[in-house]
N, C-alpha and C positions, 0 to 999 in steps of 0.2 A: 122595690127590689125584694125578691123572695129570699127567705131564710135558707141557709145551707142545710141539706138533709144530713141528719146524724147517722153515720154509718159505722160507728164504733162497734166492735163485735161483742157478743156475749162470750166470755171465756170460761170454759169448764175444765177443771182439773180431773183427769180420769183415774178412777179406781181400777186397778188391773183385774180385779175379780169380775168375771163376766156376768155373775148374778146380781151385782150391785149396780143398778142402772137408774136409780131414782134421781140422782143429781143430773145425770145426762138427759133424762126425759124432761125434767123441770127446765133445764137450760134450753133444750130444743124447742119446747113449747113457748117459752118466754121469747126466744129469738123470733119465732114465727109470729107471735102476737105483735111484737114491736117492729117486725119487718127489718130485722138486723141480721148480719152474718153471725155464724157460730164458729168459734175456734176451739178445737179439741187439743188439749195439752196433756202430754204424758212426759213425766220426768224420770229419766233413768237414774239408777243409783243403787237399787236393790233388785233382787231377782223377782220377776213377776210370776204369776201362777203358771205360766207356760214353762218355767224352768225349775220350779220347786221340786224337790225330791230327786233330782238327777245328780249325778256325780259332778263335783266341781271340776271345771276344765283345767288342764295342766298348765296353761299359759294365760297371761293377761290378755293377749290378743284374742284368744278363743273365748275367754270370759266376756270381753267387751263386745265381741260379735254376737254372742248369745243374748246379751242384754239388748243390743240393737234389734235383733230379730224378734225377740219377745215384745219389745216396745212397739215395733211396727205392726205386729199382730194385734196388740191392744188398740191401736189407732184404727186399723182396718175394721176390726169388729165393731168399734164404736161408730165409725162412719156408716157402716151397713145398718146399724140400729137406728141412727138418726135419719137416714134417707128413707127407711121404711116408715118411720113415724111422721116425718115432716118432709115430704118429697121436694117441696119448693125451696127449701133452705139453701142458702149459699154457705158452704162448709169448707174450712181449711184446717190443716192439722199441723202440729208442732211436736217433734220429738226432741226433747231437750236433755241436757246432762247437768248434774250438779244438785244444788239444794232446792227443793220444791218451793220453799218460802221465797227465796231470791228470785226464782224464775217467775212465780206468780206476781210478785211485787213489780217486776219489770213489765209483765204483760198488762198489769192494771193501769199503767200510764196511758194506754190508748184504748181501754176497755169500757164498755157501758156497765158491765158488772162481772164479778168473778163468782163462779158457782163451784162449791165443793160438796162432797158427800161426807156423811158421817154415819158409821154403823151404830154407834152408841154415843149419845151426848153426855159423856161423863169425863171426869178428869183423868181417869185411869185407863181409858180405852181409846181405841184408834180413831183418828180423824184423817181422811184422805190417805187411805192405805196405811202404811206403817209409820207415817210422819204426822205429828200433831202440828198442823200448819194454820188452822183456821184463825186462832187468836193472833199470832204474829202477822199474818197477812192483813187481818182487820185493822191492826194497829198502825199499819204503814201504807195503806192504800187511800186513794182519793175517789174511788168508785165504790158502789155498794158491794158487799160481800154476802152471798147467800149460802147458808149451810143447810143441806137437805138430808134428813135422816133416812136410814134404812131400818126396817122395811117401810113401805107406804103406810102413812097414818090414816085413820078414819076421819073424814070430814063430815060436817053437819049441814043440813039444809035449814034455812037459806045459807048459801056459802058466804063466808065473811072473812075479813082480815081484822087483826088487832094491832093497834099502834100505841106505844107508850109515849106519853107527853110529860115533859117536866118544865116547860116554860123557857128553856134555853134555846139558843140559835141552833144547837146540835139536834135537839129534838124537832125543831122546825123543819129541818131537812128530812127527817124521818116521816113527819106528817105529810109533807109534799109527796114523798115516795108512796106512802100508804094510800093516799087519795088516787094517785095515778094507777097503782096496781088494782085497786078496787074498781075503778072505772074500766080498765082493760078487761077485767073478768066479769063485769056485771055483778059484782059482789057487794055485800053490805060492809060497812066499816064501823068498827067499835073503837073509839078513841078514849083511852083511859089515862087520867091523871091520878097517880097514886100518892096519897098523903100518908106519910109515916110519922106520927107525932114523936116528940122526944120522950125520954124516960119519965119526966115529971108532968104527968097529965092531971094537974090540979086546977088549971084555969079553964075558962069557958072556951070550947073548941069551935063554937058556932061561927065566930067571925073569920078565923083562918080558913075554915071549910068553905064559907061563902066566897072568900077571895079566890080560893082555888077554882070554884065553879065559874067565877067571872073570868079568870084567866083562861080557862079551858074554852069557854064560849068564844072569847076573842080570837084565840088561836085557830079554831076550826071554822069560824064564820066566813072569812075571806076565801078560804080554800073551797068550802062548800059552794060558794057562789060560782067558782070556776068549774066545779064538777057537780052540778045540780042533780045529775042522774044517780049519784051515789046515795044510797040509803044510809044516813049517818046516825049513829047512836053514840053519845058521849056522856061520860060519867066520872065523878070523883069517887075514888074507892079508898077506904082506909085499910092499911095493911102493909106488908113487906112487898116492895116492887117486884122482886123475882117471883115470889109465890103468886101474887095477884096476876101478873102477866102470863105466867106459865099455866095457871089454872084457866084463865080466860081464853087462852089460845089452844086449848087441848084438842079441839076439833075444827080449828081454823085452817084456811088455805095458807096462812102465813102470819108470822109475828114480826112487826117492823119496829126497830129500835135505833136510837142514835148510838154512835160509838163512844161519845163522851157527852158530858153535860152536867150542869148544876142549875137547879131552879132557885126560886126565891124562898123556899120553905125547907125546914128541916126534913131530911129523909128523901127529898126529891133528887136523888142522885142517879142519873141514867148511865154514867160511864161504867161503873161496876155492874150495873144491871145487865148490860149487853153481854158481859161475860157469864153472868149467872144464868141467864135464860138459854145461852148457848149449850150449857151443860144439862139443862133440865127440860127444855121444851121438846115436845114430840112432833111438832110441825116444822116446816121450813122457817128458819130465822133469817131475816133480811136486816143486816147491820149497815146503816147509812152514815157516812161521814159528813161533816160540814163542808160545803163547797168552798173552794178558794184556798 
């Protein structure tokens, strides 16, 4: 009996600014690679660029209609962009009202991934328009969440992905996703296990580092057997996880991390790392939850 075809859509939250298209382009290309539908979601609640600078309407009805009109325009322009970029895609649109976090959480229940844009990955600047939604969406979804920065970052040849490994079941899901992405793109994969020793570094560190290397080799071995075409590089690196992963992924196609996790060694904490890299990475960040 054949396995059912996965037709869960890639869902992208639209930034109303017409010049901010990196997340939309990433989502369209990913949907095309995976042969999945693409769903464009725009959440009303604040004036879009089509209404800024105009006089506030005298009544709630007119204000609401103005938001509806501007939202429909955002979706129409996004649909035109996607169709021109990936003509074969199956595309549907959703104009929703309310809190973007709630809307995207609900959409994630049946999604293959949620894709969001970010103008600047910092705590004080905007993510997904005027709402900082990436972290709360990541915290409550069961599908991967991809945050794509604006503007487009510079990649390096050969093209590669970076994945953070900490030995937990949470990072195992991230490693699976990283192999899949690298295989889809014909890209190299760099798997990094970051070891951050405790403050008292007076004992021999050779043994724990060797254990880290053994653990990393075991984690990637089975997956590499499933994806033999992927050029795999794996390494144990000493340092702070956020800095190491951010530096390593500076020119990557993407950085893949788990949303939570704790390994068997001091400093191998991937939960807080997913938040840290979101604010500092210049490439797309793919945050992968543990299935189930």
